C-alpha positions as CSV (number, residue, x, y, z in Angstrom):
1,M,1.3,-12.0,15.5
2,A,3.9,-10.4,13.2
3,T,3.4,-9.1,9.7
4,E,3.5,-11.5,6.7
5,G,5.9,-9.6,4.4
6,I,5.3,-7.0,1.8
7,E,1.7,-6.7,0.5
8,A,2.1,-3.8,-1.9
9,V,4.0,-0.8,-3.1
10,F,1.8,2.3,-3.4
11,L,3.1,4.9,-5.9
12,T,1.9,8.4,-6.8
13,T,2.8,9.8,-10.1
14,H,2.1,12.8,-12.4
15,N,1.3,10.6,-15.3
16,W,-0.7,7.4,-14.6
17,G,-0.4,6.0,-18.2
18,R,3.3,6.5,-18.5
19,A,3.9,4.9,-15.0
20,A,1.7,1.9,-15.8
21,K,3.5,1.3,-19.1
22,F,6.9,1.5,-17.3
23,F,5.8,-1.3,-15.0
24,Q,4.3,-3.3,-17.9
25,T,7.7,-3.2,-19.6
26,L,9.1,-4.8,-16.5
27,G,6.7,-7.7,-16.7
28,Y,3.8,-6.4,-14.6
29,E,0.3,-7.0,-15.8
30,L,-2.6,-4.6,-15.3
31,E,-5.1,-6.1,-12.9
32,F,-7.5,-3.2,-13.0
33,A,-7.6,0.5,-13.8
34,T,-10.0,3.1,-12.2
35,D,-11.8,5.9,-13.9
36,H,-9.7,8.4,-11.9
37,D,-6.2,7.7,-13.2
38,S,-5.1,4.9,-10.9
39,G,-4.8,1.2,-11.1
40,Q,-3.2,-2.0,-9.8
41,L,-0.5,-4.1,-11.5
42,R,1.1,-7.4,-10.5
43,N,4.0,-9.6,-11.5
44,G,3.4,-13.2,-10.5
45,D,2.7,-14.0,-6.9
46,G,4.7,-11.0,-5.5
47,P,3.4,-7.8,-4.0
48,Y,1.1,-5.7,-6.2
49,V,1.9,-2.2,-7.3
50,F,-0.9,0.4,-7.0
51,I,-0.3,3.7,-8.9
52,A,-2.3,6.8,-8.4
53,E,-2.0,10.1,-10.3
54,V,-1.6,13.2,-8.3
55,P,-1.6,16.9,-9.3
56,E,1.7,18.5,-10.5
57,D,2.0,20.5,-7.2
58,Q,2.3,17.2,-5.2
59,E,5.6,15.4,-5.1
60,P,5.4,11.8,-6.3
61,Q,5.9,9.4,-3.4
62,T,6.5,5.7,-2.7
63,R,5.0,3.8,0.2
64,I,5.7,0.1,1.1
65,V,2.8,-1.7,2.6
66,L,3.3,-4.7,4.9
67,K,0.7,-7.4,5.2
68,A,-1.2,-8.0,8.5
69,L,-3.4,-11.1,8.1
70,D,-5.6,-10.3,11.1
71,E,-6.0,-6.8,12.6
72,E,-7.3,-8.2,15.9
73,A,-4.3,-10.5,16.3
74,F,-1.7,-7.9,15.4
75,R,-0.1,-6.4,18.5
76,P,3.0,-4.3,17.8
77,D,5.8,-4.3,20.4
78,P,5.6,-1.3,22.7
79,A,8.8,0.0,21.1
80,V,6.9,0.5,17.8
81,E,5.5,4.0,17.4
82,V,1.9,3.7,16.1
83,V,1.2,6.9,14.2
84,T,-2.4,5.9,13.2
85,P,-4.3,2.8,14.4
86,F,-6.1,0.5,11.9
87,E,-8.6,2.6,10.0
88,D,-11.0,1.9,7.1
89,T,-9.6,2.8,3.7
90,H,-11.7,3.9,0.7
91,Y,-10.5,0.8,-1.2
92,G,-11.9,-1.8,1.2
93,T,-9.1,-2.7,3.6
94,R,-8.0,-1.5,7.1
95,E,-4.7,0.3,7.3
96,M,-2.3,1.2,10.2
97,T,0.8,3.5,10.0
98,V,3.9,3.0,12.2
99,R,7.2,4.9,12.4
100,D,10.5,3.1,12.3
101,P,13.5,4.3,14.4
102,D,14.8,6.5,11.5
103,G,11.5,8.3,11.1
104,R,10.2,6.5,8.0
105,L,6.5,5.7,7.9
106,W,5.3,2.2,7.1
107,S,1.8,1.1,6.3
108,L,0.3,-2.2,7.5
109,Q,-2.8,-3.5,5.6
110,A,-5.3,-6.0,6.9
111,P,-8.5,-7.3,5.3
112,A,-11.6,-5.3,6.3
113,G,-13.5,-8.5,7.1
114,N,-11.4,-9.3,10.2
115,R,-13.1,-6.6,12.3
116,P,-15.8,-7.4,14.9
C-alpha cells in the first residue's frame, strides 16, 4: 500500500499567535488551540496545518506529513530508508520517519487504531 497524499504540514514558530493569524488571513480556520501555545488550522478539505511554539534558541522548522491509512498494510520499498518505524505520538496517532534520496526527512502518519 502506498501513501494517500499529504496529511498535514507541521510548523514550529517563535510566536504561536502571530503564526496562527498569518494562516487565518490566508483563509485557514482554527480547529483547536492547546493551552501550551500550539494548535491546528484547516482550509477546506486540504491538509491541516499544525503550529507549535518553540523556544527562541530553536530554529523554526517545517515538516510535511504524508498520510498512511493503515500502518499494518504500509510496506515501504526496500530502497526507502526507514529512519524510525511507526511509533505512538503524544497526539494520538502513529508516525514513521523516512529519508529521501537527497537526505530530507519525511513523516508518515497513520491512525493509532490500526495497530493490533
